[in-house]
C-alpha angles and dihedrals in degrees: 000000000000122000089228089068090064098045109083096172114021097184140026127178126211096036117156119213122206117194134170114272093356132099118255116268127207118203149107121316117212130183122208130174092274109013143059105211129189120184129176091194088225127126118257092015115122116233122225115237109177123177113229087223088063092061113101099177143336135216127203125214130178133199109178108306093339116096129194129200118202107206115200114194134207089239085062094252118138121202133174129218118197107204124189112229128036095234093051091049093050092047093049092048092048092049093048091051092051096045095046094054102051111139100188111109092206090060095053118117098245088069091055099037118110114190119241090201131073110264101224096165122035104223092203090068093049122094097011116173090242091059093047089050091055088062090050091049090056089060104037143004095207096097137061137195111246125205093194089119098044092125094036090243097122095047121002092199097052125083120251091258125049134172115240136163111291094235094055114091126210094255089059089050091054091053092047090050090062088056097051128071112266090359089286099151117183112285134175115273102168140002115207106219093197096067108359095250118143141209119216132185133205146148122274118283114259097229095141124187092307094061095243114202133208115194091188089060091050090049092050098053093038088057088070094059124095118228111285093008129122128211137213127235109204110200112193092209131081115257090250094053091046092050091047089053088070090073088060094047097268129101147138139290107269118228090230093061097036103039093156093058129075114209119218123187118210116176114228118170123227144170118018095006091059093044091053090048091054092049091052092046094052090045089055092048090051094048108132097185092105089223113132096195092051092049094049090048091052091047092053092045091057089067090210094132089048090058090049090052093048093052095045092046092054092046090051089050092053091047091048092052090053102039104030104024094040091226134133119241137213115198125195142142121178109305095008093227103098125025090021091060092046090057099042094047095045091047088057091050087056096044107032120058091196089067088062092064124088096251093036091055090049089053090049093051090046095050102036101035114018102033090032091063107249104173098237093165092060099034095048098039089105135023130193100301104050118126092204120101109261114254113170097339118131133151093236096138092042089055089051090052090048090054091050089051090052090054092044090053091051093045103031095165097048098069125075091203130065133226089268089070092058093046090051091053091048091053095047093047089064101035130001147150086222133067128219098193085274097157106327131109095188093077096146089071094057141060119245120236088227090062087062098040096049095059112116096245093049093047089053091052094049098043119111108233090205094058119133117169109254116191094187130100109257121215113203121209115243095189111131092244090055096056116078135186109265098246094180090068108023101036103029095098097043109031089124090073105110096215092052093050093048093045094047092048090048090051091050091050091050092049093048090048091050090050092052090048092049091049090053091049091050090049092051090048091053091049091049091048090051092050091049092055091049098044118038090198090067095052115120111250 
């Protein structure tokens, strides 16, 4: 199929563009195979270059012979194009709808993009499993790099090389893969240099209603335990959901077969629930009623901040088991490609200071999201404005970035990168000229996002000027007053709305007041504790 077949009207003059916070621009609208372009052909006037893949939905409006197209983007931006002539407007709208919903991977823009900058560092050769394993080898000799999945036949969502316990051979791994959802047998996610404890991730065990057992699986995860030590299995599903999974062939690790492991269930939502939450959140942020109470009510009803809290709480639990309890951890949900990755990657942000650097964070995203098989193509196919019925869409990666932003805000000097870095990754996850191994095998035909990010001028833009290297573990607060709405993503296109500004300021005041109140309470507690130690009569019975 040729792009020309989908473009009914390639060019229209006299189009007026309306964008948030910018003056209107009149110019020529052009449609190409991958871009919607508007140029005024005037000096010092910024052109609009919008990827069709960034368009979530469009709306058409007509007043006489003048037509308007409201373009709603996956990065949550909303723009309006006023087009003279009803036929031209209908043709442009029809073409945009067709070009923004192409499913063929070979027609995607990264395969056509040719960089206008000098590629100094090839991103495809950065953060290879072999290089990461060299760092692991310098700390321990208890692990090896297995090629059991070199042709993707054992697990299609794992990379060709995975780190596994040294004493476990490839044949054992193949047997374990048949016992885990999607073939996702337990693999190393993180090694804690401080005490040698590890974090692994996997898919759920396929025990089914008959209580199927796999001794090879038991052997594999027990191989990570030190003598006399117990481990924790963190299941990101409620106990009821996990039990119900047995009827569909899934299940949980039974205490009888895994006596050295304690199972903990922490409920993290995924899939349609998260997509609906994002839609409600964006609807609240776009509320034009100028009613603060209504806006705050809508914000709370979206449950977005609740999801952020659930994920951070579980990540803190995993980090606590490893660092404070001195225990190894296995994390899984159902598939092991969504909530599991949120928890393992955030736990590493908490535990490992290298993950808070620009390159370290790239390595984390590469290992725990891209190489670990998160289905970006399905999860990011739609954003908050799509009129299509959600299928497998869910803002899983956006929630992870939101959680990172919450930690960054609480520890502003411990991160080498700024908020802009997180916003950039959000935008490129939904629509990009680059590829980050998201779902493609033909990588040699594309340009890596890291090749762009790691240029000197881009590094300078994304660097946090407050950064001071912090080698300590950082423990974020998950108290409701500590978690804020991520204004840099959800309010950046509509901060001019009066009700949003008033509501956000009110929220900040409430949070600051709560912090002051909490500080006073803590101070009084310390004073009381001091008095109790000095006067036995004041000691609490």
